[in-house]
C-alpha positions in Angstrom: 22.2 -60.0 15.7 25.5 -59.5 17.9 24.3 -56.2 19.1 20.8 -57.5 20.2 22.7 -60.4 22.1 25.0 -58.0 23.7 22.3 -55.8 25.1 20.4 -58.8 26.4 23.2 -60.4 28.5 23.7 -57.4 30.9 20.0 -57.2 31.2 19.9 -61.2 32.0 22.4 -60.7 34.8 20.5 -57.7 36.4 17.2 -59.0 36.3 15.4 -62.4 35.8 13.4 -63.1 32.6 14.4 -62.8 29.1 15.3 -59.8 27.2 12.1 -58.3 25.2 12.6 -58.3 21.7 10.2 -56.5 19.2 10.0 -56.4 15.4 11.2 -53.1 14.2 10.0 -51.8 10.9 8.3 -49.1 9.0 6.2 -49.5 5.8 3.6 -47.7 3.6 0.3 -49.3 4.0 -0.9 -51.7 6.9 1.8 -54.0 7.0 5.6 -53.9 7.2 8.5 -56.6 8.3 11.7 -56.2 10.0 14.3 -57.8 12.3 13.7 -58.5 15.8 15.8 -55.9 18.1 16.4 -55.8 21.6 14.5 -53.2 23.6 15.9 -50.5 25.8 15.4 -50.0 29.4 11.8 -48.5 30.0 10.7 -50.1 27.2 8.5 -53.1 28.4 6.1 -53.5 25.4 6.2 -53.9 21.5 4.1 -51.4 19.7 2.3 -51.1 16.5 1.2 -47.6 15.2 -0.9 -47.0 12.1 -1.1 -43.6 10.9 -3.6 -42.5 8.4 -2.7 -39.2 6.8 -5.0 -37.1 4.5 -3.6 -34.4 2.5 -5.7 -34.4 -0.7 -5.5 -38.2 -0.8 -5.5 -40.8 2.1 -2.1 -42.3 2.8 -1.6 -45.1 5.4 1.8 -46.2 7.2 2.6 -48.5 10.0 5.4 -48.5 12.4 6.4 -51.2 14.9 9.0 -51.2 17.5 9.8 -51.1 21.2 7.9 -48.5 23.4 7.0 -48.0 27.2 3.6 -49.8 27.9 2.3 -46.4 29.5 2.1 -45.1 26.0 -0.5 -47.7 24.9 -3.3 -46.0 26.2 -2.4 -42.7 24.3 -4.4 -44.0 21.3 -6.0 -42.9 19.1 -5.2 -39.1 18.6 -5.6 -36.8 15.4 -4.7 -33.5 14.5 -6.7 -31.5 11.9 -4.5 -29.1 9.8 -7.5 -27.5 8.2 -9.7 -28.3 4.8 -8.6 -31.6 3.6 -5.4 -32.0 5.9 -5.5 -34.5 8.8 -3.7 -37.1 10.4 -4.9 -39.8 13.0 -2.7 -42.3 14.6 -3.7 -45.4 16.6 -1.5 -47.8 18.9 -1.7 -51.5 19.8 0.5 -53.1 22.4 1.6 -56.7 22.5 4.2 -59.0 23.6 5.6 -62.1 21.8 3.7 -64.1 19.6 0.5 -61.9 20.3 2.2 -59.3 18.0 1.7 -61.6 14.8 -2.0 -61.5 15.1 -2.5 -57.8 17.0 -4.6 -55.5 15.1 -4.8 -51.6 15.3 -8.4 -50.1 15.5 
């Protein structure tokens, strides 16, 4: 928590507005929970990524954290590794309270 505050104070002195914080987590399935962390310079959005991987069986994982909003439009993308092996990742970007109800399609 102290590190997040320490990162926000210089940002607040250099620019108006609050320091962006995003929930940072990784989990198997379609949800995860974690702590709020201050975003680095250039990371102006919170991102949620859901990856579906198939290697014989299908698994899903979710990753949340800070990211540049320019990457929000890079979704979805998929890679086919051959028979029965594929991965597809989709992103959703959000800010603040909207992240609690954001869905990834």
